[in-house]
C-alpha positions as CSV (number, residue, x, y, z in Angstrom):
1,M,0.0,0.0,0.0
2,K,1.1,3.6,-0.5
3,F,2.4,5.1,2.7
4,N,0.1,7.7,4.1
5,L,1.4,9.8,7.0
6,G,-2.1,10.8,8.0
7,N,-3.1,7.2,8.5
8,L,-2.4,6.1,12.1
9,A,-2.2,2.4,11.0
10,H,0.8,3.2,8.7
11,Y,4.2,3.3,10.3
12,P,7.0,5.0,8.4
13,L,9.9,2.8,7.3
14,V,13.1,4.8,7.1
15,Y,16.1,3.4,5.4
16,T,19.5,4.7,4.2
17,D,20.5,4.5,0.6
18,D,24.0,3.7,-0.7
19,D,25.2,7.2,0.1
20,T,23.8,6.9,3.7
21,H,21.0,9.4,3.1
22,P,17.8,8.6,5.0
23,H,14.6,8.0,3.0
24,T,11.1,7.1,3.9
25,A,9.6,4.2,1.9
26,K,6.8,5.3,-0.5
27,Y,5.2,1.8,-0.3
28,I,4.8,-0.4,2.8
29,C,3.4,-3.7,3.8
30,Y,3.2,-5.9,6.9
31,L,4.0,-9.6,6.7
32,S,3.0,-12.1,9.4
33,L,5.7,-14.6,10.0
34,K,6.3,-17.3,12.7
35,D,8.5,-14.9,14.7
36,G,6.1,-11.9,14.5
37,I,5.3,-9.1,12.1
38,V,7.8,-7.7,9.6
39,H,7.4,-4.2,8.2
40,Q,8.6,-3.9,4.6
41,G,9.0,-0.9,2.4
42,T,10.3,0.2,-1.0
43,S,10.5,3.4,-3.1
44,G,8.9,1.9,-6.1
45,K,8.8,-0.9,-8.7
46,N,12.1,-2.8,-9.2
47,K,13.7,-0.9,-6.2
48,P,15.2,-2.6,-3.2
49,I,12.9,-3.9,-0.5
50,Y,13.8,-3.0,3.1
51,A,12.5,-4.8,6.1
52,T,12.5,-4.5,9.9
53,P,10.6,-6.3,12.7
54,L,7.5,-4.4,13.6
55,H,7.2,-3.5,17.3
56,A,4.3,-1.9,19.2
57,C,4.4,1.9,19.3
58,S,2.1,3.7,21.7
59,F,2.5,7.0,19.9
60,P,2.8,7.7,16.1
61,T,6.2,9.3,16.6
62,P,8.9,8.6,19.2
63,N,9.1,10.8,22.3
64,F,12.7,11.7,22.9
65,C,12.4,15.3,24.0
66,C,8.8,16.2,24.6
67,P,7.2,16.3,28.1
68,G,6.1,13.0,29.6
69,I,7.6,9.6,29.5
70,K,10.4,9.3,27.0
71,D,10.9,6.2,24.7
72,T,14.3,5.9,26.3
73,D,13.0,5.6,29.9
74,L,13.2,1.9,30.5
75,Y,12.2,2.2,34.2
76,I,8.5,2.2,33.1
77,F,8.9,-1.6,32.6
78,H,9.9,-2.2,36.2
79,P,7.1,-3.9,38.2
80,S,7.1,-1.1,40.8
81,S,6.5,1.6,38.1
82,A,3.1,3.4,38.2
83,S,3.0,3.5,34.4
């Protein structure tokens, strides 16, 4: 399917090209495998296909610097955490 930033069910797949420039895949798909879900993306027909395991994301974009719990704060997984 064509990646749509406005669709909350679509996750961007960012990859680096041969010159290490970041790009967002124009087309994405989700594949269910024995180990879990794989997120695949490409820039078009006959272009390389990139893949990464798909993990749950509570927000559409990562929180590294905004107020609230950051995606890098691993203490939220401790059993004593109130989160």
